[in-house]
VEXMAR-119819 format. One line per field, with one value per atom (N, C-alpha, C, O): residue number from 1; residue in one letter; atom name; z, y, x. Coordinates in nm, 4 decimals. Example, Ala and Ser with C-alpha at 12.3 -4.5 7.8 and 13.67 -1.06 7.14 Angstrom:
BEGIN
num 1	1	1	1	2	2	2	2
residuo a	a	a	a	s	s	s	s
atomo N	CA	C	O	N	CA	C	O
pz 0.7800	0.7800	0.7800	0.8465	0.7080	0.7140	0.7870	0.8039
py -0.5690	-0.4500	-0.3300	-0.3319	-0.2250	-0.1060	0.0030	0.1138
px 1.3190	1.2300	1.3200	1.4236	1.2850	1.3670	1.2900	1.3409
This chain:
BEGIN
num 1	1	1	1	2	2	2	2	3	3	3	3	4	4	4	4	5	5	5	5	6	6	6	6	7	7	7	7	8	8	8	8	9	9	9	9	10	10	10	10	11	11	11	11	12	12	12	12	13	13	13	13	14	14	14	14	15	15	15	15	16	16	16	16	17	17	17	17	18	18	18	18	19	19	19	19	20	20	20	20	21	21	21	21	22	22	22	22	23	23	23	23	24	24	24	24	25	25	25	25	26	26	26	26	27	27	27	27	28	28	28	28	29	29	29	29	30	30	30	30	31	31	31	31	32	32	32	32	33	33	33	33	34	34	34	34	35	35	35	35	36	36	36	36	37	37	37	37	38	38	38	38	39	39	39	39	40	40	40	40	41	41	41	41	42	42	42	42	43	43	43	43	44	44	44	44	45	45	45	45	46	46	46	46	47	47	47	47	48	48	48	48	49	49	49	49	50	50	50	50	51	51	51	51	52	52	52	52	53	53	53	53	54	54	54	54	55	55	55	55	56	56	56	56	57	57	57	57	58	58	58	58	59	59	59	59	60	60	60	60	61	61	61	61	62	62	62	62	63	63	63	63	64	64	64	64	65	65	65	65	66	66	66	66	67	67	67	67	68	68	68	68	69	69	69	69	70	70	70	70	71	71	71	71	72	72	72	72	73	73	73	73	74	74	74	74	75	75	75	75	76	76	76	76	77	77	77	77	78	78	78	78	79	79	79	79	80	80	80	80	81	81	81	81	82	82	82	82	83	83	83	83	84	84	84	84	85	85	85	85	86	86	86	86	87	87	87	87	88	88	88	88	89	89	89	89	90	90	90	90	91	91	91	91	92	92	92	92	93	93	93	93	94	94	94	94	95	95	95	95	96	96	96	96	97	97	97	97	98	98	98	98	99	99	99	99	100	100	100	100	101	101	101	101	102	102	102	102	103	103	103	103	104	104	104	104	105	105	105	105	106	106	106	106	107	107	107	107	108	108	108	108
residuo m	m	m	m	p	p	p	p	i	i	i	i	y	y	y	y	n	n	n	n	k	k	k	k	l	l	l	l	v	v	v	v	r	r	r	r	d	d	d	d	k	k	k	k	i	i	i	i	l	l	l	l	e	e	e	e	v	v	v	v	i	i	i	i	e	e	e	e	t	t	t	t	k	k	k	k	g	g	g	g	l	l	l	l	s	s	s	s	y	y	y	y	h	h	h	h	a	a	a	a	r	r	r	r	i	i	i	i	l	l	l	l	e	e	e	e	p	p	p	p	s	s	s	s	e	e	e	e	l	l	l	l	i	i	i	i	k	k	k	k	a	a	a	a	i	i	i	i	k	k	k	k	a	a	a	a	k	k	k	k	m	m	m	m	i	i	i	i	e	e	e	e	e	e	e	e	a	a	a	a	t	t	t	t	e	e	e	e	f	f	f	f	y	y	y	y	e	e	e	e	a	a	a	a	e	e	e	e	c	c	c	c	r	r	r	r	e	e	e	e	e	e	e	e	s	s	s	s	v	v	v	v	e	e	e	e	e	e	e	e	l	l	l	l	a	a	a	a	d	d	d	d	i	i	i	i	l	l	l	l	e	e	e	e	l	l	l	l	l	l	l	l	h	h	h	h	i	i	i	i	a	a	a	a	i	i	i	i	g	g	g	g	v	v	v	v	l	l	l	l	g	g	g	g	v	v	v	v	s	s	s	s	f	f	f	f	e	e	e	e	e	e	e	e	l	l	l	l	e	e	e	e	e	e	e	e	t	t	t	t	r	r	r	r	e	e	e	e	h	h	h	h	k	k	k	k	r	r	r	r	n	n	n	n	a	a	a	a	r	r	r	r	g	g	g	g	g	g	g	g	f	f	f	f	e	e	e	e	k	k	k	k	g	g	g	g	i	i	i	i	y	y	y	y	l	l	l	l	i	i	i	i	d	d	d	d	v	v	v	v	v	v	v	v	d	d	d	d	q	q	q	q
atomo N	CA	C	O	N	CA	C	O	N	CA	C	O	N	CA	C	O	N	CA	C	O	N	CA	C	O	N	CA	C	O	N	CA	C	O	N	CA	C	O	N	CA	C	O	N	CA	C	O	N	CA	C	O	N	CA	C	O	N	CA	C	O	N	CA	C	O	N	CA	C	O	N	CA	C	O	N	CA	C	O	N	CA	C	O	N	CA	C	O	N	CA	C	O	N	CA	C	O	N	CA	C	O	N	CA	C	O	N	CA	C	O	N	CA	C	O	N	CA	C	O	N	CA	C	O	N	CA	C	O	N	CA	C	O	N	CA	C	O	N	CA	C	O	N	CA	C	O	N	CA	C	O	N	CA	C	O	N	CA	C	O	N	CA	C	O	N	CA	C	O	N	CA	C	O	N	CA	C	O	N	CA	C	O	N	CA	C	O	N	CA	C	O	N	CA	C	O	N	CA	C	O	N	CA	C	O	N	CA	C	O	N	CA	C	O	N	CA	C	O	N	CA	C	O	N	CA	C	O	N	CA	C	O	N	CA	C	O	N	CA	C	O	N	CA	C	O	N	CA	C	O	N	CA	C	O	N	CA	C	O	N	CA	C	O	N	CA	C	O	N	CA	C	O	N	CA	C	O	N	CA	C	O	N	CA	C	O	N	CA	C	O	N	CA	C	O	N	CA	C	O	N	CA	C	O	N	CA	C	O	N	CA	C	O	N	CA	C	O	N	CA	C	O	N	CA	C	O	N	CA	C	O	N	CA	C	O	N	CA	C	O	N	CA	C	O	N	CA	C	O	N	CA	C	O	N	CA	C	O	N	CA	C	O	N	CA	C	O	N	CA	C	O	N	CA	C	O	N	CA	C	O	N	CA	C	O	N	CA	C	O	N	CA	C	O	N	CA	C	O	N	CA	C	O	N	CA	C	O	N	CA	C	O	N	CA	C	O	N	CA	C	O	N	CA	C	O	N	CA	C	O	N	CA	C	O	N	CA	C	O	N	CA	C	O	N	CA	C	O	N	CA	C	O	N	CA	C	O	N	CA	C	O	N	CA	C	O	N	CA	C	O	N	CA	C	O	N	CA	C	O	N	CA	C	O
pz -2.0304	-1.9480	-1.9272	-2.0220	-1.8040	-1.7772	-1.7934	-1.7532	-1.8515	-1.8655	-1.7767	-1.7867	-1.6911	-1.5933	-1.6299	-1.6281	-1.6626	-1.6965	-1.5960	-1.6339	-1.4692	-1.3666	-1.2472	-1.2290	-1.1670	-1.0439	-0.9436	-0.9274	-0.8767	-0.7752	-0.6469	-0.6485	-0.5381	-0.4099	-0.4140	-0.4908	-0.3297	-0.3319	-0.3120	-0.3665	-0.2372	-0.2075	-0.3007	-0.2811	-0.4007	-0.4922	-0.5690	-0.5938	-0.6064	-0.6815	-0.5972	-0.6491	-0.4672	-0.3770	-0.3709	-0.3682	-0.3688	-0.3658	-0.4929	-0.4875	-0.6071	-0.7351	-0.7350	-0.7773	-0.6866	-0.6807	-0.5885	-0.6195	-0.4751	-0.3798	-0.4447	-0.4094	-0.5387	-0.6096	-0.7228	-0.7959	-0.7382	-0.8413	-0.9807	-1.0806	-0.9873	-1.1165	-1.1521	-1.0647	-1.2787	-1.3220	-1.3719	-1.3940	-1.3889	-1.4255	-1.4989	-1.5016	-1.5561	-1.6122	-1.5413	-1.5330	-1.4901	-1.4193	-1.4367	-1.4772	-1.4063	-1.4097	-1.3097	-1.2637	-1.2762	-1.1857	-1.2697	-1.3667	-1.2330	-1.3080	-1.2743	-1.1610	-1.3730	-1.3529	-1.2810	-1.2913	-1.2084	-1.1367	-1.2248	-1.1805	-1.3472	-1.4355	-1.4731	-1.4923	-1.4837	-1.5120	-1.3858	-1.3917	-1.2730	-1.1468	-1.1105	-1.0697	-1.1242	-1.0852	-1.1724	-1.1235	-1.2996	-1.3888	-1.3476	-1.3485	-1.3118	-1.2674	-1.1355	-1.1142	-1.0466	-0.9199	-0.9467	-0.8849	-1.0382	-1.0723	-1.1264	-1.0890	-1.2139	-1.2696	-1.1597	-1.1571	-1.0691	-0.9592	-0.8652	-0.8119	-0.8440	-0.7601	-0.8206	-0.7487	-0.9517	-1.0186	-0.9981	-0.9682	-1.0142	-0.9927	-0.8502	-0.8293	-0.7531	-0.6126	-0.5780	-0.5003	-0.6352	-0.6118	-0.6685	-0.6085	-0.7832	-0.8420	-0.7518	-0.7301	-0.6997	-0.6087	-0.4805	-0.4265	-0.4312	-0.3138	-0.3468	-0.2664	-0.4632	-0.5081	-0.5143	-0.4794	-0.5593	-0.5767	-0.4505	-0.4479	-0.3465	-0.2226	-0.1637	-0.1603	-0.1175	-0.0699	0.0814	0.1347	0.1506	0.2958	0.3560	0.2870	0.4848	0.5563	0.5432	0.5182	0.5599	0.5558	0.4201	0.4141	0.3128	0.1787	0.1594	0.1019	0.2070	0.1943	0.2649	0.2106	0.3862	0.4628	0.3926	0.3889	0.3373	0.2627	0.1450	0.1225	0.0713	-0.0454	-0.0038	-0.0695	0.1045	0.1558	0.2009	0.1830	0.2592	0.3002	0.1779	0.1830	0.0687	-0.0548	-0.1078	-0.1523	-0.1028	-0.1495	-0.0622	-0.1132	0.0689	0.1594	0.1322	0.1337	0.1075	0.0738	-0.0525	-0.0597	-0.1508	-0.2756	-0.2530	-0.3162	-0.1647	-0.1312	-0.0730	-0.1090	0.0167	0.0788	-0.0250	-0.0218	-0.1157	-0.2164	-0.3151	-0.3609	-0.3484	-0.4435	-0.3896	-0.4618	-0.2629	-0.2103	-0.2004	-0.2149	-0.1759	-0.1746	-0.3111	-0.3227	-0.4140	-0.5511	-0.5923	-0.6618	-0.5488	-0.5836	-0.4974	-0.5254	-0.3925	-0.3045	-0.2122	-0.1782	-0.1722	-0.0853	0.0480	0.0500	0.1576	0.2878	0.3172	0.2587	0.4086	0.4488	0.5134	0.4983	0.5858	0.6490	0.5442	0.5625	0.4340	0.3267	0.2621	0.2304	0.2431	0.1886	0.2830	0.2391	0.4122	0.5120	0.5151	0.5307	0.5008	0.4957	0.3750	0.3857	0.2618	0.1409	0.1614	0.1208	0.2243	0.2539	0.3448	0.3209	0.4486	0.5426	0.4746	0.5003	0.3880	0.3151	0.2297	0.2317	0.1559	0.0725	0.1581	0.1215	0.2708	0.3615	0.4166	0.4225	0.4571	0.5097	0.4030	0.4323	0.2803	0.1718	0.1187	0.0882	0.1074	0.0402	0.1235	0.0813	0.2402	0.3255	0.2992	0.2083	0.3823	0.3659	0.2963	0.2114	0.3331	0.2738	0.3803	0.3486	0.5054	0.6158	0.6032	0.6449	0.5470	0.5393	0.4341	0.4331	0.3470	0.2462	0.1439	0.0967	0.1096	0.0127	-0.1268	-0.1715	-0.1943	-0.3289	-0.4213	-0.4236	-0.4964	-0.5848	-0.7068	-0.7784	-0.7300	-0.8460	-0.9669	-1.0754	-0.9483	-1.0595	-1.0050	-0.8872	-1.0932	-1.0628	-1.1707	-1.2901	-1.1277	-1.2238	-1.2755	-1.1974	-1.4086	-1.4696	-1.4422	-1.4309	-1.4317	-1.4082	-1.5389	-1.5394
py 0.5098	0.5546	0.7055	0.7824	0.7485	0.8923	0.9614	0.9073	1.0789	1.1604	1.2825	1.3527	1.3081	1.4157	1.5381	1.6503	1.5177	1.6293	1.7433	1.8570	1.7133	1.8155	1.7798	1.6647	1.8803	1.8647	1.7880	1.8169	1.6910	1.6137	1.6108	1.6385	1.5775	1.5674	1.4562	1.3607	1.4704	1.3820	1.2339	1.1500	1.1993	1.0581	0.9948	0.8793	1.0676	1.0149	0.8931	0.7993	0.8943	0.7795	0.6525	0.5439	0.6662	0.5511	0.4991	0.3781	0.5889	0.5508	0.4734	0.3717	0.5226	0.4554	0.3152	0.2195	0.3031	0.1718	0.0758	-0.0426	0.1266	0.0445	-0.0166	-0.1269	0.0555	0.0061	-0.0893	-0.1354	-0.1197	-0.2113	-0.1501	-0.2220	-0.0180	0.0503	0.0986	0.1151	0.1208	0.1788	0.3210	0.3594	0.3971	0.5374	0.5856	0.5181	0.7003	0.7731	0.9072	0.9758	0.9455	1.0724	1.1185	1.0408	1.2440	1.2975	1.4102	1.4647	1.4450	1.5567	1.6828	1.6851	1.7868	1.9116	1.9936	1.9924	2.0634	2.1602	2.2810	2.3043	2.3588	2.4754	2.5705	2.6219	2.5942	2.6846	2.6255	2.6998	2.4946	2.4276	2.4209	2.4313	2.4034	2.3841	2.5056	2.4904	2.6251	2.7434	2.7579	2.7987	2.7250	2.7304	2.6248	2.6515	2.5058	2.3985	2.4351	2.4023	2.5034	2.5475	2.6481	2.6412	2.7412	2.8410	2.7738	2.8101	2.6763	2.6036	2.5278	2.5254	2.4661	2.3907	2.4845	2.4482	2.6054	2.7035	2.7417	2.7571	2.7568	2.7868	2.6714	2.6932	2.5489	2.4307	2.4280	2.4065	2.4501	2.4453	2.5624	2.5464	2.6803	2.7959	2.7694	2.8079	2.7041	2.6674	2.5682	2.5807	2.4706	2.3733	2.4419	2.4058	2.5403	2.6176	2.6939	2.6973	2.7540	2.8288	2.7388	2.7800	2.6153	2.5214	2.4420	2.3709	2.4529	2.3779	2.4173	2.5349	2.3167	2.3414	2.3355	2.3635	2.2997	2.2975	2.3445	2.3576	2.3691	2.4191	2.3228	2.3656	2.1935	2.0931	2.0928	2.0916	2.0938	2.0981	2.2274	2.2258	2.3378	2.4667	2.4651	2.5134	2.4093	2.4026	2.3126	2.3443	2.2014	2.1111	2.1836	2.1712	2.2579	2.3293	2.4428	2.4673	2.5112	2.6159	2.5568	2.6190	2.4374	2.3704	2.3389	2.3527	2.2970	2.2709	2.3997	2.3994	2.5088	2.6374	2.6818	2.7317	2.6635	2.6999	2.6166	2.6693	2.4883	2.4012	2.4519	2.4560	2.4899	2.5434	2.6765	2.7031	2.7598	2.8855	2.8580	2.9234	2.7615	2.7282	2.6796	2.7217	2.5927	2.5440	2.6548	2.6619	2.7411	2.8499	2.9467	2.9853	2.9865	3.0812	3.0160	3.0834	2.8851	2.8138	2.8136	2.8380	2.7862	2.7833	2.9230	2.9375	3.0253	3.1636	3.2188	3.3263	3.1449	3.1913	3.3037	3.3921	3.2999	3.4020	3.3356	3.2244	3.4019	3.3464	3.3775	3.4687	3.3004	3.3268	3.4648	3.5350	3.5032	3.6347	3.7453	3.8454	3.7283	3.8278	3.8356	3.9444	3.7217	3.7194	3.7931	3.8717	3.7667	3.8308	3.9820	4.0592	4.0247	4.1680	4.2333	4.3435	4.1660	4.2177	4.2271	4.3249	4.1252	4.1263	4.2434	4.3144	4.2633	4.3736	4.5092	4.6000	4.5230	4.6484	4.6795	4.7917	4.5808	4.6002	4.6291	4.7116	4.5615	4.5830	4.7251	4.7910	4.7723	4.9082	5.0124	5.1153	4.9865	5.0823	5.0816	5.1874	4.9639	4.9535	4.8868	4.8789	4.8395	4.7715	4.6218	4.5702	4.5539	4.4096	4.3822	4.4595	4.2725	4.2344	4.2064	4.1538	4.2409	4.2071	4.2692	4.2081	4.3882	4.4566	4.3957	4.4244	4.3134	4.2483	4.3450	4.3257	4.4479	4.5470	4.4854	4.4274	4.4990	4.4454	4.5641	4.6176	4.6044	4.7221	4.6855	4.5906	4.7610	4.7372	4.8157	4.7600	4.9447	5.0247	5.1567	5.1885	5.2329	5.3648	5.4580	5.4338	5.5634	5.6578	5.7506	5.8137	5.7586	5.8503	5.9936	6.0247	6.0810	6.2238	6.2975	6.4180
px 0.4247	0.5354	0.5227	0.5390	0.4939	0.4836	0.6195	0.7225	0.6187	0.7393	0.7219	0.6213	0.8177	0.8065	0.8904	0.8399	1.0165	1.1057	1.0931	1.0651	1.1136	1.1039	1.1912	1.2309	1.2198	1.2946	1.2093	1.0907	1.2691	1.1984	1.2815	1.4014	1.2170	1.2873	1.3912	1.3793	1.4934	1.6104	1.5801	1.6518	1.4783	1.4509	1.3480	1.3103	1.3026	1.2011	1.2516	1.1758	1.3781	1.4318	1.4271	1.4011	1.4522	1.4427	1.2991	1.2765	1.2044	1.0623	1.0271	0.9580	1.0754	1.0490	1.1090	1.0443	1.2350	1.3010	1.2272	1.2137	1.1794	1.1047	0.9809	0.9391	0.9236	0.8053	0.8420	0.7542	0.9725	1.0164	1.0177	1.0194	1.0169	1.0155	1.1555	1.2406	1.1783	1.3048	1.2779	1.1630	1.3833	1.3693	1.4940	1.5968	1.4823	1.5957	1.5995	1.4975	1.7156	1.7314	1.8752	1.9617	1.9001	2.0353	2.0471	1.9468	2.1698	2.1965	2.2104	2.2861	2.1379	2.1415	2.2658	2.3138	2.3159	2.4231	2.3636	2.2431	2.4447	2.3907	2.3088	2.2060	2.3523	2.2778	2.1416	2.0454	2.1328	2.0065	1.9197	1.7971	1.9863	1.9156	1.8318	1.7166	1.8863	1.8101	1.6847	1.5794	1.6961	1.5798	1.4761	1.3560	1.5232	1.4331	1.3654	1.2487	1.4389	1.3808	1.2697	1.1635	1.2934	1.1917	1.0655	0.9540	1.0839	0.9687	0.8945	0.7714	0.9702	0.9085	0.8341	0.7293	0.8873	0.8179	0.6831	0.5843	0.6795	0.5525	0.4551	0.3377	0.5040	0.4199	0.3646	0.2453	0.4527	0.4092	0.3174	0.2233	0.3442	0.2568	0.1173	0.0169	0.1117	-0.0172	-0.0902	-0.2107	-0.0177	-0.0788	-0.1262	-0.2308	-0.0505	-0.0938	-0.2219	-0.3151	-0.2261	-0.3436	-0.4668	-0.5774	-0.4456	-0.5562	-0.5899	-0.6903	-0.5080	-0.5323	-0.6671	-0.7031	-0.7410	-0.8761	-0.8903	-0.9977	-0.7844	-0.7933	-0.6610	-0.5599	-0.6651	-0.5476	-0.4296	-0.3169	-0.4553	-0.3490	-0.2780	-0.1551	-0.3546	-0.2960	-0.2166	-0.1077	-0.2708	-0.2037	-0.0687	0.0307	-0.0649	0.0591	0.1604	0.2793	0.1143	0.2034	0.2681	0.3885	0.1893	0.2423	0.3363	0.4375	0.3028	0.3914	0.5249	0.6296	0.5215	0.6455	0.7317	0.8540	0.6686	0.7424	0.8057	0.9205	0.7307	0.7823	0.8998	1.0001	0.8872	0.9952	1.1201	1.2314	1.1025	1.2160	1.2853	1.4082	1.2060	1.2620	1.3329	1.4352	1.2808	1.3487	1.4866	1.5844	1.4934	1.6213	1.7235	1.8392	1.6824	1.7765	1.8125	1.9266	1.7166	1.7431	1.8470	1.9390	1.8334	1.9316	2.0694	2.1714	2.0722	2.2000	2.2659	2.3860	2.1882	2.2401	2.2871	2.3876	2.2133	2.2484	2.3619	2.4149	2.3990	2.5056	2.4609	2.5395	2.3349	2.2769	2.2433	2.1906	2.2730	2.2366	2.0904	2.0320	2.0324	1.8954	1.8864	1.7864	1.9924	1.9962	1.9925	1.9233	2.0665	2.0644	1.9262	1.8780	1.8637	1.7280	1.6326	1.5487	1.6467	1.5619	1.5867	1.4921	1.7106	1.7422	1.6745	1.6207	1.6774	1.6125	1.4620	1.3992	1.4042	1.2603	1.2255	1.1278	1.3051	1.2812	1.2946	1.2156	1.3944	1.4143	1.2905	1.2399	1.2429	1.1244	1.0013	0.9175	0.9908	0.8773	0.8788	0.7750	0.9971	1.0082	0.9775	0.9167	1.0189	0.9983	0.8550	0.8000	0.7945	0.6640	0.5553	0.4399	0.5919	0.4954	0.4916	0.5567	0.4129	0.3947	0.2622	0.2179	0.2005	0.0726	-0.0340	-0.1406	-0.0059	-0.0957	-0.2348	-0.3332	-0.2443	-0.3734	-0.4657	-0.5854	-0.4122	-0.4957	-0.5533	-0.6653	-0.4785	-0.5270	-0.5282	-0.4292	-0.6418	-0.6608	-0.6880	-0.7989	-0.5872	-0.5996	-0.6811	-0.6489	-0.7866	-0.8739	-0.8273	-0.8105	-0.8065	-0.7549	-0.7012	-0.7177	-0.6368	-0.5857	-0.6389	-0.6209	-0.7037	-0.7638	-0.6551	-0.5839	-0.6426	-0.5468	-0.5877	-0.7063	-0.4878	-0.5175	-0.5316	-0.5565
């Protein structure tokens, strides 16, 4: 019997039932949910890192985006507020478009 102990998409239980399987699940409290979302983001980021083709990469990015949407909802933050924060950080420190890979900084 596989043990998952992780956040899953809302329709997964229906998929399990369709296969004639039984399961144990529960609804997480908001304080538990944000921690589970963070863990799931790490899982999905790892899968994105390991993706070997464009299609897999897009699938994993879609999962990460879905998690972003639920996370800001749980935190009580609007997408607009998140976007404002992103823009503020971008204006202050730049984005990642140039692909700069810092190797080291020489001490003075």
